[in-house]
N, C-alpha and C positions, 0 to 999 in steps of 0.2 A: 697217879694219886696218891697220895700221903696216907689218907683215910678213907676208906668208902666200903660201899656194899655192892654187891653183883645181885642183878634180877633179871627176870624175864616180866613184861609188860605190855598189854594192850593198849589203844589209846583210852579207853576208859579208865583203867587203873592207873594212868599216867595223871589224867584230870584229879582222879582222887588224890593221889602222892603231890601233886602239885597246889592241890587246895590246902592240904595239910602245912606243906612247908611253908605257903605262901600266907597264911592265917592271919599275919600282924596288917595285912592292909599295906603295907610298906615296902613288902618286896616286888622286884620285877626282874623278869628274863632278859640277857642279854646273850647276843651273838658271843662264842669262841673268836678272837681276830682282833686287829686292830680296829681303834675307834676314834673319832676326835674326840680328844681328851674335854675341848670345852662344853661339847654337847654328844655326850655319850648316846650310844643307840640302845634304847628299852623299849620292851613290848609286853603284851599283856598274853595272859595263856590264851585269848579267844584269837592273837594274832598268830599262834602256833601253828607252823606250815606241818601237813602231815607228815608221817612216817614215810621214810623214804626208803631205798635199797642201799642206801649207804649210814654209817653211823653218824650222827649229827652231835655237835658240840656244843652246849650253852653253860651260861653260867646263870644263878639266880641270886642277885645281891638284896638285902634284906637291909634298908638306908636306917631301920631302928637302931640297929648296932653300929651303923657307921656309913660313910660316902664310900663309892667305889673309887679305887686309888688306883693311878697308871704309872707306870715305866716310859719315860718320854725322850729317853736317849739309850742309846745303844750301851748293854751293860761293859764295862771294860775291867772291872776289878771285882774280886770275889770278897765279900765279907769274912772275917772269920767264923767258921762253923757252916758257913752257906755253899759250899763248893756245888752242892746238887742243886739248890736255887740257882746260882749262878750261871751253870750248866742249862739246865732250864730254860729261865729266861733269855741266853743267849741265842738258843735254838729257836725259840718263839717269835724274838726278834729278827732273825736272819731270814727264818719263813714267811713272816709277814712284810718285813720291810716299811716299816711304818716311815712317812715324811713329815717333815715338820708341820707340828701342828696335832698328830697322832702319836698314839702311845700304844702299848699291849698291857692288860691289867695287871697290878702287882696283885698277886694272889696271897703274900705273908702279909698282907696291909689294909686288903678288902675282907669285910665280911660277907663273903660268897661261897655258895654251894655250887661244884663241877660237876655238872650232867652230860654224861655220854648217853646218849640217847640210842637203843639199841635199832636196828636196820629191821623194817619189815619188807620181803620179799614179794613180788607177784604171785608166787607159788604158794604164801602163807607163811614162809620159813620166818622164824623169828631170833633176833639177835639178842645177847645180852646187853644189858643196860647197865651203868653203873652211875652212883650218886656219892658225893664225900666232899672232901676237901682238899685243896693244894696246897695249904699253910702247912709251913713244917712245924709251927707252935701253935694251935689254935687259941690258947691262952695269950698268947701276944696279939692278937687280932682282939678279943676282948673274952673274957670267961662269960659271956653272954651267948657270945656267938659258940664257944665251944659247946656251949648247952642247945642253943640250935641245931647245929649239925649233930649231935650227938640223937635227938631225938627225931630228928628225920630219919637217920639210919635205923633206928630201933624201931619206927613206925613199921618200914619194910620188914623188919623180923617179924614183927608183932600180926602185921596183917598176911604176909606170905607165907609159902610153905618150902622149907627146904628141901630142892630137889637133886641137889649134888653138894658134896663135900670130897674134897682132897681126890676128885678126879673120877668118882666114883657115884651113881647113881645113891638116892638113900631109897629106904623103903617105900616111901611117899610116892618116888617117880618108878618103879618098877613098871617096866612095861608101856611106860610113855616115849614118844617117839621126838627127840630134839638133840642136838648135838652138845657135848660137853667139852666147852670152850676152855676152861679153867680148872683149876687146881685147886682155886679158893673154893670157899661155901657159895650156893647159886640160889636164890631164892622165887618163887613163882606166884605173883601176886592174885588176887582170885580170879579177874576173867582170862589171865593166863594159864591157868591151872586147869579152868574150864574148858579152854582151846584144846590145851595139852589132852585131857583126858577123852576131848571129843573125838580126837584122832588127824 
């Protein structure tokens, strides 16, 4: 993820986050992976499956900022200054192996958030989620898209409590039981924070 924020969230926290992120009424969820270019797979929050024991990957496209766009041929040549993007797109293409009529999302041209949905194990162990952008330059998608991404990440910071930073617990998280999986700052949204405090 080029720019993003890491956080713990319960299903209730997720609903509040998605309600904020999708407030325009023109935002839709879509699964990470290959899709039929002529008829992309979109779904609403009510159709979101439960959290599972594996991390789930989704996108959220806000079509008020533009349509979803695809790469419908295997990348063969890197544009100047886009070596990282080329490698990422090539890896995704070869992993998904689209056939004729299918493609993978072009994250550099699509006004979409990338959402890694943290796992939730049967024993209650909660994994870290993250949300942000895969675009090398948000402004190249559009200035309004950049503002939207930043609003969503700011919402997480505003609503959440920072529980870890640089691999260490913050003062707000001392005594809580969870794994520190990242060196980045990690937040806990309200229901997740209550979950950790309840032990």
